[in-house]
DOLOBA-917994 format. One record per atom (N, C-alpha, C): atom name; residue in one letter; x, y, z. Coordinates in pm, whole numbers. Layout:
N
 atom res      x      y      z
   CA   a      X      Y      Z
...
This chain:
220
 atom res      x      y      z
    N   m     85   -120      0
   CA   m      0      0      0
    C   m     88    125      0
    N   t     50    224    -75
   CA   t    126    349    -83
    C   t    115    428     47
    N   t    224    490     90
   CA   t    221    576    207
    C   t    159    710    169
    N   s     56    752    246
   CA   s    -22    870    208
    C   s     18    997    282
    N   s    118    989    372
   CA   s    143   1099    463
    C   s    174   1231    393
    N   s    231   1226    271
   CA   s    269   1350    204
    C   s    208   1363     65
    N   i    114   1279     31
   CA   i     57   1281   -104
    C   i    -67   1370   -106
    N   l    -59   1477   -184
   CA   l   -170   1569   -199
    C   l   -266   1520   -308
    N   m   -388   1569   -302
   CA   m   -485   1536   -405
    C   m   -440   1586   -542
    N   s   -358   1693   -543
   CA   s   -309   1750   -668
    C   s   -187   1678   -724
    N   d   -138   1577   -655
   CA   d    -20   1504   -700
    C   d    -47   1445   -839
    N   p     44   1460   -934
   CA   p     23   1406  -1069
    C   p     -7   1257  -1071
    N   r     40   1185   -971
   CA   r     13   1042   -965
    C   r   -135   1012   -945
    N   v   -205   1103   -880
   CA   v   -350   1085   -862
    C   v   -421   1103   -995
    N   a   -390   1211  -1064
   CA   a   -454   1238  -1193
    C   a   -422   1131  -1296
    N   a   -307   1064  -1280
   CA   a   -265    962  -1377
    C   a   -344    832  -1364
    N   i   -415    815  -1254
   CA   i   -495    694  -1236
    C   i   -615    698  -1331
    N   p   -633    597  -1416
   CA   p   -750    597  -1504
    C   p   -879    566  -1427
    N   v   -990    602  -1485
   CA   v  -1121    572  -1426
    C   v  -1191    469  -1511
    N   r  -1233    360  -1451
   CA   r  -1316    261  -1517
    C   r  -1451    263  -1448
    N   e  -1533    356  -1492
   CA   e  -1663    381  -1429
    C   e  -1747    254  -1426
    N   c  -1792    219  -1305
   CA   c  -1869     95  -1289
    C   c  -2019    116  -1301
    N   g  -2063    243  -1303
   CA   g  -2204    271  -1322
    C   g  -2291    256  -1199
    N   e  -2229    240  -1085
   CA   e  -2305    225   -960
    C   e  -2383    353   -930
    N   p  -2507    342   -885
   CA   p  -2588    463   -866
    C   p  -2554    538   -738
    N   l  -2594    664   -735
   CA   l  -2594    742   -612
    C   l  -2720    705   -532
    N   v  -2705    693   -401
   CA   v  -2819    663   -315
    C   v  -2822    762   -199
    N   d  -2939    783   -145
   CA   d  -2957    874    -32
    C   d  -2925    798     97
    N   v  -2823    844    171
   CA   v  -2781    772    292
    C   v  -2883    787    405
    N   r  -2981    877    387
   CA   r  -3085    894    489
    C   r  -3193    788    480
    N   s  -3187    705    375
   CA   s  -3284    598    356
    C   s  -3210    466    347
    N   g  -3281    360    319
   CA   g  -3218    229    310
    C   g  -3238    148    436
    N   p  -3183     28    441
   CA   p  -3202    -60    557
    C   p  -3152      0    688
    N   v  -3042     77    681
   CA   v  -2987    142    801
    C   v  -2965    290    768
    N   p  -3066    373    786
   CA   p  -3049    516    757
    C   p  -2940    577    844
    N   l  -2858    661    784
   CA   l  -2750    725    857
    C   l  -2791    864    905
    N   l  -2729    906   1014
   CA   l  -2755   1038   1069
    C   l  -2686   1142    982
    N   v  -2761   1242    937
   CA   v  -2708   1343    845
    C   v  -2731   1482    902
    N   d  -2626   1562    901
   CA   d  -2631   1700    949
    C   d  -2673   1791    834
    N   a  -2734   1904    866
   CA   a  -2789   1990    761
    C   a  -2698   2107    724
    N   r  -2578   2117    781
   CA   r  -2498   2238    760
    C   r  -2455   2257    615
    N   r  -2447   2148    537
   CA   r  -2408   2158    396
    C   r  -2524   2121    303
    N   s  -2644   2128    355
   CA   s  -2760   2083    278
    C   s  -2786   2173    158
    N   d  -2849   2116     58
   CA   d  -2890   2190    -62
    C   d  -3035   2153    -91
    N   p  -3105   2235   -169
   CA   p  -3248   2210   -191
    C   p  -3281   2073   -248
    N   d  -3191   2016   -330
   CA   d  -3217   1886   -391
    C   d  -3174   1768   -305
    N   g  -3103   1795   -196
   CA   g  -3055   1687   -112
    C   g  -2937   1611   -170
    N   a  -2868   1671   -267
   CA   a  -2753   1603   -328
    C   a  -2646   1571   -225
    N   f  -2629   1658   -128
   CA   f  -2522   1642    -28
    C   f  -2535   1512     52
    N   a  -2653   1455     58
   CA   a  -2678   1334    137
    C   a  -2667   1207     53
    N   h  -2614   1217    -67
   CA   h  -2601   1101   -155
    C   h  -2455   1055   -166
    N   l  -2440    925   -184
   CA   l  -2311    862   -208
    C   l  -2332    743   -300
    N   r  -2225    692   -357
   CA   r  -2236    568   -432
    C   r  -2286    459   -336
    N   e  -2359    365   -392
   CA   e  -2425    265   -308
    C   e  -2326    188   -221
    N   r  -2214    148   -279
   CA   r  -2117     70   -200
    C   r  -2056    155    -89
    N   v  -2033    282   -116
   CA   v  -1978    370    -14
    C   v  -2078    384    102
    N   r  -2206    397     68
   CA   r  -2309    402    172
    C   r  -2305    276    257
    N   d  -2293    161    191
   CA   d  -2289     34    265
    C   d  -2166     25    354
    N   q  -2055     81    308
   CA   q  -1933     80    391
    C   q  -1950    168    515
    N   l  -2023    277    502
   CA   l  -2050    360    619
    C   l  -2134    283    722
    N   v  -2227    205    673
   CA   v  -2307    121    763
    C   v  -2215     21    835
    N   d  -2120    -35    761
   CA   d  -2023   -127    821
    C   d  -1938    -54    926
    N   a  -1895     68    894
   CA   a  -1814    144    988
    C   a  -1893    176   1114
    N   l  -2019    208   1096
   CA   l  -2105    237   1211
    C   l  -2107    120   1308
    N   a  -2113     -1   1254
   CA   a  -2115   -121   1338
    C   a  -1984   -144   1412
    N   q  -1876    -80   1364
   CA   q  -1746    -97   1428
    C   q  -1726     -3   1548
    N   l  -1812     97   1562
   CA   l  -1793    197   1666
    C   l  -1830    143   1804
    N   p  -1762    194   1908
   CA   p  -1800    158   2044
    C   p  -1945    195   2073
    N   g  -2007    125   2165
   CA   g  -2147    147   2195
    C   g  -2180    292   2226
    N   g  -2288    341   2169
   CA   g  -2334    477   2194
    C   g  -2284    579   2095
    N   l  -2178    549   2023
   CA   l  -2126    645   1925
    C   l  -2190    622   1789
    N   r  -2205    731   1715
   CA   r  -2264    724   1581
    C   r  -2186    813   1485
    N   l  -2199    782   1357
   CA   l  -2143    869   1254
    C   l  -2241    981   1226
    N   l  -2188   1100   1201
   CA   l  -2270   1213   1158
    C   l  -2218   1257   1022
    N   v  -2294   1227    918
   CA   v  -2255   1263    782
    C   v  -2284   1412    760
    N   v  -2183   1484    712
   CA   v  -2199   1628    686
    C   v  -2212   1656    537
    N   e  -2133   1589    456
   CA   e  -2145   1611    311
    C   e  -2091   1491    235
    N   g  -2168   1447    136
   CA   g  -2125   1340     49
    C   g  -2104   1393    -92
    N   y  -2199   1363   -180
   CA   y  -2188   1406   -320
    C   y  -2189   1558   -331
    N   r  -2106   1607   -423
   CA   r  -2096   1751   -448
    C   r  -2092   1772   -599
    N   p  -2190   1837   -658
   CA   p  -2188   1862   -803
    C   p  -2058   1929   -845
    N   l  -2014   1900   -966
   CA   l  -1887   1951  -1015
    C   l  -1883   2104  -1013
    N   s  -1995   2167  -1043
   CA   s  -1999   2314  -1043
    C   s  -1971   2370   -903
    N   l  -2023   2303   -801
   CA   l  -2001   2348   -664
    C   l  -1856   2320   -621
    N   q  -1803   2205   -662
   CA   q  -1664   2174   -633
    C   q  -1571   2279   -694
    N   t  -1598   2319   -817
   CA   t  -1518   2421   -884
    C   t  -1526   2553   -810
    N   e  -1646   2588   -766
   CA   e  -1664   2713   -691
    C   e  -1583   2711   -561
    N   y  -1590   2599   -487
   CA   y  -1514   2587   -363
    C   y  -1364   2601   -388
    N   f  -1317   2529   -491
   CA   f  -1172   2528   -517
    C   f  -1123   2667   -559
    N   e  -1193   2729   -651
   CA   e  -1149   2859   -701
    C   e  -1154   2966   -593
    N   r  -1254   2961   -509
   CA   r  -1266   3059   -401
    C   r  -1149   3047   -303
    N   y  -1118   2923   -264
   CA   y  -1009   2903   -169
    C   y   -873   2934   -234
    N   a   -856   2892   -359
   CA   a   -731   2921   -429
    C   a   -709   3072   -441
    N   q   -815   3146   -467
   CA   q   -803   3291   -479
    C   q   -762   3353   -346
    N   s   -814   3301   -236
   CA   s   -774   3354   -105
    C   s   -627   3328    -79
    N   l   -576   3214   -125
   CA   l   -434   3183   -109
    C   l   -348   3273   -197
    N   r   -394   3298   -320
   CA   r   -320   3388   -409
    C   r   -310   3528   -348
    N   t   -421   3574   -292
   CA   t   -425   3708   -233
    C   t   -331   3718   -114
    N   g   -332   3614    -32
   CA   g   -249   3616     88
    C   g   -103   3583     64
    N   n    -74   3525    -53
   CA   n     64   3483    -82
    C   n     99   3519   -227
    N   p    109   3646   -257
   CA   p    130   3689   -396
    C   p    260   3638   -458
    N   q    354   3595   -375
   CA   q    481   3544   -426
    C   q    472   3399   -472
    N   w    363   3329   -442
   CA   w    351   3187   -477
    C   w    332   3168   -627
    N   t    386   3059   -678
   CA   t    362   3021   -817
    C   t    225   2956   -828
    N   a    179   2939   -952
   CA   a     50   2874   -974
    C   a     50   2732   -917
    N   r    163   2663   -928
   CA   r    173   2527   -874
    C   r    165   2528   -722
    N   e    230   2623   -659
   CA   e    226   2632   -513
    C   e     83   2660   -465
    N   v     13   2746   -536
   CA   v   -126   2776   -500
    C   v   -212   2650   -514
    N   r   -195   2580   -625
   CA   r   -274   2459   -650
    C   r   -247   2352   -544
    N   d   -121   2332   -510
   CA   d    -87   2231   -410
    C   d   -142   2269   -273
    N   a   -125   2395   -236
   CA   a   -175   2439   -106
    C   a   -327   2430   -100
    N   a   -393   2467   -208
   CA   a   -539   2460   -211
    C   a   -588   2317   -199
    N   s   -512   2224   -257
   CA   s   -558   2085   -259
    C   s   -547   2016   -123
    N   r   -483   2081    -26
   CA   r   -486   2026    110
    C   r   -625   2038    170
    N   y   -703   2129    114
   CA   y   -834   2160    172
    C   y   -950   2135     76
    N   v   -929   2160    -53
   CA   v  -1032   2136   -154
    C   v   -967   2067   -273
    N   s  -1024   1957   -316
   CA   s   -966   1884   -429
    C   s   -982   1961   -559
    N   p   -881   1957   -646
   CA   p   -899   2013   -781
    C   p  -1021   1948   -846
    N   p  -1106   2026   -911
   CA   p  -1234   1974   -961
    C   p  -1224   1851  -1051
    N   e  -1120   1845  -1134
   CA   e  -1113   1736  -1232
    C   e  -1088   1600  -1169
    N   i  -1044   1596  -1043
   CA   i  -1020   1467   -977
    C   i  -1098   1454   -847
    N   a  -1191   1544   -822
   CA   a  -1258   1551   -692
    C   a  -1340   1425   -661
    N   p  -1309   1356   -551
   CA   p  -1386   1237   -515
    C   p  -1529   1269   -472
    N   h  -1553   1388   -416
   CA   h  -1691   1424   -379
    C   h  -1781   1427   -503
    N   s  -1729   1476   -614
   CA   s  -1809   1487   -736
    C   s  -1831   1352   -803
    N   a  -1762   1251   -755
   CA   a  -1784   1114   -803
    C   a  -1877   1038   -710
    N   g  -1920   1103   -601
   CA   g  -2001   1033   -501
    C   g  -1921    932   -422
    N   a  -1788    949   -422
   CA   a  -1697    853   -363
    C   a  -1641    897   -229
    N   a  -1670   1020   -187
   CA   a  -1612   1074    -65
    C   a  -1720   1129     27
    N   v  -1689   1124    157
   CA   v  -1783   1173    257
    C   v  -1705   1249    364
    N   d  -1762   1360    408
   CA   d  -1710   1434    522
    C   d  -1801   1402    641
    N   l  -1740   1358    751
   CA   l  -1822   1317    864
    C   l  -1745   1329    995
    N   t  -1818   1311   1104
   CA   t  -1758   1314   1237
    C   t  -1831   1216   1326
    N   l  -1799   1218   1456
   CA   l  -1861   1130   1553
    C   l  -1951   1209   1647
    N   v  -2061   1148   1687
   CA   v  -2148   1205   1788
    C   v  -2177   1099   1894
    N   d  -2213   1145   2013
   CA   d  -2247   1051   2119
    C   d  -2395   1014   2112
    N   a  -2441    938   2208
   CA   a  -2579    889   2205
    C   a  -2680   1003   2207
    N   g  -2640   1118   2260
   CA   g  -2730   1233   2265
    C   g  -2720   1322   2144
    N   g  -2638   1283   2046
   CA   g  -2623   1361   1925
    C   g  -2522   1473   1934
    N   r  -2444   1478   2041
   CA   r  -2342   1583   2057
    C   r  -2213   1542   1988
    N   e  -2157   1634   1912
   CA   e  -2033   1605   1842
    C   e  -1918   1588   1941
    N   l  -1834   1488   1916
   CA   l  -1718   1465   1999
    C   l  -1608   1565   1965
    N   d  -1518   1585   2059
   CA   d  -1402   1672   2036
    C   d  -1308   1602   1940
    N   m  -1290   1659   1821
   CA   m  -1199   1602   1721
    C   m  -1078   1692   1697
    N   g  -1062   1793   1779
   CA   g   -947   1881   1766
    C   g   -973   2007   1688
    N   t  -1055   1997   1584
   CA   t  -1098   2113   1505
    C   t  -1242   2087   1459
    N   a  -1306   2190   1411
   CA   a  -1434   2171   1345
    C   a  -1412   2108   1209
    N   i  -1514   2042   1157
   CA   i  -1507   1995   1019
    C   i  -1488   2117    928
    N   n  -1404   2099    826
   CA   n  -1376   2204    727
    C   n  -1292   2318    782
    N   a  -1220   2295    894
   CA   a  -1123   2394    939
    C   a  -1009   2398    837
    N   t   -965   2516    802
   CA   t   -856   2527    705
    C   t   -721   2505    773
    N   p   -620   2466    696
   CA   p   -486   2453    754
    C   p   -436   2584    815
    N   e   -471   2696    751
   CA   e   -426   2825    801
    C   e   -492   2860    934
    N   d   -623   2846    941
   CA   d   -696   2883   1062
    C   d   -667   2789   1179
    N   s   -640   2662   1148
   CA   s   -619   2563   1254
    C   s   -473   2537   1285
    N   e   -383   2607   1215
   CA   e   -239   2586   1230
    C   e   -204   2438   1207
    N   g   -269   2379   1108
   CA   g   -242   2241   1072
    C   g   -311   2137   1158
    N   a   -390   2179   1255
   CA   a   -458   2083   1342
    C   a   -563   2002   1267
    N   c   -600   2047   1148
   CA   c   -696   1972   1067
    C   c   -633   1849   1003
    N   f   -500   1841   1001
   CA   f   -435   1724    942
    C   f   -463   1602   1029
    N   a   -483   1488    966
   CA   a   -527   1368   1038
    C   a   -433   1328   1151
    N   d   -303   1347   1132
   CA   d   -207   1305   1235
    C   d   -151   1424   1312
    N   a   -225   1533   1320
   CA   a   -177   1655   1387
    C   a   -140   1627   1532
    N   a    -31   1689   1576
   CA   a     14   1672   1713
    C   a    -41   1781   1806
    N   n    -84   1893   1748
   CA   n   -127   2007   1828
    C   n   -275   2003   1863
    N   i   -323   1887   1907
   CA   i   -460   1870   1955
    C   i   -455   1793   2086
    N   s   -565   1793   2159
   CA   s   -567   1728   2290
    C   s   -562   1576   2278
    N   a   -529   1513   2390
   CA   a   -524   1367   2393
    C   a   -660   1307   2363
    N   s   -766   1370   2413
   CA   s   -901   1316   2388
    C   s   -938   1328   2241
    N   a   -897   1437   2177
   CA   a   -925   1454   2034
    C   a   -849   1350   1953
    N   k   -724   1324   1990
   CA   k   -646   1221   1921
    C   k   -714   1085   1935
    N   a   -762   1056   2056
   CA   a   -829    928   2079
    C   a   -957    917   1996
    N   n  -1032   1025   1988
   CA   n  -1156   1024   1910
    C   n  -1127   1007   1761
    N   r  -1024   1074   1713
   CA   r   -986   1057   1571
    C   r   -946    912   1544
    N   a   -875    852   1640
   CA   a   -832    713   1622
    C   a   -952    619   1615
    N   v  -1053    645   1695
   CA   v  -1175    563   1690
    C   v  -1241    574   1553
    N   l  -1253    697   1503
   CA   l  -1316    720   1373
    C   l  -1236    656   1261
    N   t  -1107    683   1257
   CA   t  -1023    633   1149
    C   t  -1015    481   1149
    N   t  -1008    422   1267
   CA   t  -1002    276   1276
    C   t  -1129    212   1222
    N   a  -1244    267   1258
   CA   a  -1372    212   1210
    C   a  -1386    229   1059
    N   m  -1346    344   1009
   CA   m  -1358    369    866
    C   m  -1261    283    786
    N   a  -1139    267    836
   CA   a  -1042    183    767
    C   a  -1087     37    766
    N   a  -1145     -8    875
   CA   a  -1194   -145    882
    C   a  -1304   -171    779
    N   a  -1376    -65    744
   CA   a  -1484    -76    645
    C   a  -1432    -53    503
    N   g  -1302    -25    489
   CA   g  -1242    -13    356
    C   g  -1228    127    304
    N   l  -1248    229    388
   CA   l  -1241    368    344
    C   l  -1106    430    377
    N   q  -1063    521    289
   CA   q   -932    586    297
    C   q   -944    728    350
    N   v   -871    760    457
   CA   v   -871    897    508
    C   v   -780    982    419
    N   y   -816   1108    402
   CA   y   -727   1204    335
    C   y   -642   1267    444
    N   p   -509   1253    439
   CA   p   -426   1292    553
    C   p   -429   1440    588
    N   f   -480   1523    501
   CA   f   -485   1666    529
    C   f   -620   1711    584
    N   e   -716   1618    593
   CA   e   -849   1649    646
    C   e   -897   1527    726
    N   w   -897   1537    856
   CA   w   -932   1420    939
    C   w  -1074   1371    914
    N   w  -1160   1454    861
   CA   w  -1302   1422    842
    C   w  -1334   1361    706
    N   h  -1239   1358    614
   CA   h  -1265   1320    475
    C   h  -1220   1176    448
    N   f  -1314   1093    404
   CA   f  -1286    954    373
    C   f  -1343    921    235
    N   s  -1278    829    165
   CA   s  -1325    796     31
    C   s  -1301    649     -2
    N   f  -1368    607   -106
   CA   f  -1351    472   -160
    C   f  -1382    477   -309
    N   g  -1302    408   -388
   CA   g  -1330    394   -530
    C   g  -1288    507   -620
    N   d  -1234    615   -563
   CA   d  -1189    729   -641
    C   d  -1041    714   -677
    N   r   -987    809   -747
   CA   r   -847    801   -790
    C   r   -751    803   -672
    N   y   -777    885   -572
   CA   y   -687    890   -457
    C   y   -685    754   -387
    N   w   -802    699   -362
   CA   w   -811    565   -301
    C   w   -735    463   -385
    N   a   -752    469   -517
   CA   a   -685    372   -605
    C   a   -534    382   -593
    N   l   -482    506   -587
   CA   l   -338    523   -572
    C   l   -290    468   -438
    N   m   -361    502   -332
   CA   m   -320    459   -199
    C   m   -322    307   -184
    N   h   -416    244   -252
   CA   h   -433     99   -239
    C   h   -377     21   -358
    N   e   -298     92   -439
   CA   e   -227     31   -550
    C   e   -321    -46   -644
    N   q   -433     18   -673
   CA   q   -531    -38   -767
    C   q   -503     16   -907
    N   p   -532    -60  -1011
   CA   p   -501    -16  -1146
    C   p   -589     97  -1197
    N   a   -707    113  -1137
   CA   a   -800    216  -1185
    C   a   -899    251  -1075
    N   a   -957    371  -1088
   CA   a  -1066    411  -1000
    C   a  -1195    347  -1047
    N   l  -1286    325   -955
   CA   l  -1415    265   -987
    C   l  -1519    371  -1024
    N   y  -1499    492   -972
   CA   y  -1599    597   -986
    C   y  -1538    724  -1046
    N   g  -1606    779  -1147
   CA   g  -1568    908  -1202
    C   g  -1674   1011  -1169
    N   p  -1657   1135  -1216
   CA   p  -1756   1240  -1188
    C   p  -1896   1199  -1233
    N   m  -1993   1233  -1151
   CA   m  -2133   1199  -1178
    C   m  -2215   1326  -1194
    N   p  -2297   1334  -1296
   CA   p  -2388   1449  -1306
    C   p  -2500   1436  -1205
    N   w  -2554   1547  -1163
   CA   w  -2668   1546  -1073
    C   w  -2794   1573  -1155
    N   d  -2878   1473  -1167
   CA   d  -2999   1486  -1250
    C   d  -3116   1531  -1166
């Protein structure tokens, strides 16, 4: 298995992975045999944010079963239309350009990809990635060291999965989440403790697969 500690989503090796689209549908994780708990902070009128590829949804159900008693997954965002992914990436990249006028285009792209995937390879737009956290039996979010979607700049790198500048309890909670997700076959993105994927190009590179299973999906 490839070591992911320093591999960014913008790494050319990720883009070089071919996609062999399997045609698996997007499904709403709020329905099905085991409906998942979904937060509304990233909701959209069509409910696209609550959709994932069917196998990814099933893996989340498997991960849920791996958690210690009383803990649950809280899904914040799954599928993201390509237009929205592009908007997120360009907005963040522009903020980096403004704050770092000496950076090259490559430096901006690499820095931006720690937080938002370049649109052409984005696992969210393939329905292959999910942003989530842990909650207790009362629905309260556990201490994970940062909020979901904390930027590297604002969190001083505490958003990185293996960050040292967080409390012992936050480290323990991240370990519980990552262990359950890995057991279900999902890959954490090392620059975002909340982001996990399966079947996308990044996952394929990390797991030494010849191709990704999922490519960008239109939202109908």
